C-alpha positions as CSV (number, residue, x, y, z in Angstrom):
1,M,-34.8,-63.2,233.4
2,A,-31.3,-64.4,234.2
3,V,-28.4,-64.1,231.7
4,K,-28.1,-67.8,231.5
5,D,-31.5,-67.9,229.8
6,Y,-30.2,-66.0,226.8
7,Y,-27.9,-68.9,225.8
8,N,-28.3,-72.6,224.8
9,V,-25.4,-74.8,225.7
10,A,-25.2,-78.1,223.8
11,D,-22.2,-80.4,223.7
12,D,-19.3,-78.1,222.7
13,S,-21.4,-75.2,221.2
14,I,-23.1,-72.2,222.5
15,E,-26.1,-70.6,220.8
16,R,-27.8,-67.3,221.5
17,T,-31.6,-67.6,222.0
18,R,-32.2,-63.8,221.6
19,Q,-31.3,-61.5,218.8
20,S,-28.6,-58.8,219.6
21,C,-29.1,-55.1,218.9
22,P,-27.7,-53.9,215.6
23,R,-26.9,-50.5,217.0
24,C,-25.3,-51.4,220.3
25,G,-23.5,-54.6,219.3
26,E,-23.2,-58.2,220.4
27,G,-23.4,-57.6,224.1
28,V,-26.9,-56.1,224.2
29,F,-30.0,-58.3,223.5
30,L,-33.4,-57.2,222.1
31,A,-36.4,-57.8,224.3
32,E,-39.1,-60.0,222.9
33,H,-42.6,-58.6,222.9
34,K,-45.8,-59.9,221.2
35,D,-45.6,-57.6,218.2
36,R,-42.0,-56.2,218.3
37,R,-38.4,-56.5,219.5
38,T,-36.9,-53.6,221.4
39,C,-33.5,-52.5,222.8
40,G,-33.7,-51.1,226.3
41,K,-30.4,-49.3,226.0
42,C,-30.8,-47.3,222.8
43,G,-34.5,-47.6,222.0
44,Y,-34.1,-49.5,218.7
45,T,-37.4,-51.1,217.7
46,E,-38.1,-53.8,215.2
47,F,-41.8,-54.7,214.4
48,K,-42.7,-58.4,213.8
49,K,-44.7,-59.2,210.7
């Protein structure tokens, strides 16, 4: 997936489409899986309900 797919650009605003990792900071996004979100850098995992 290209980096441009992580953002939505509309008019004069930019929105992130993915959640960022709470441990690594704003520059690292969490991967979306069926039942969880994970960080590929530090291994942080968040399970969906």
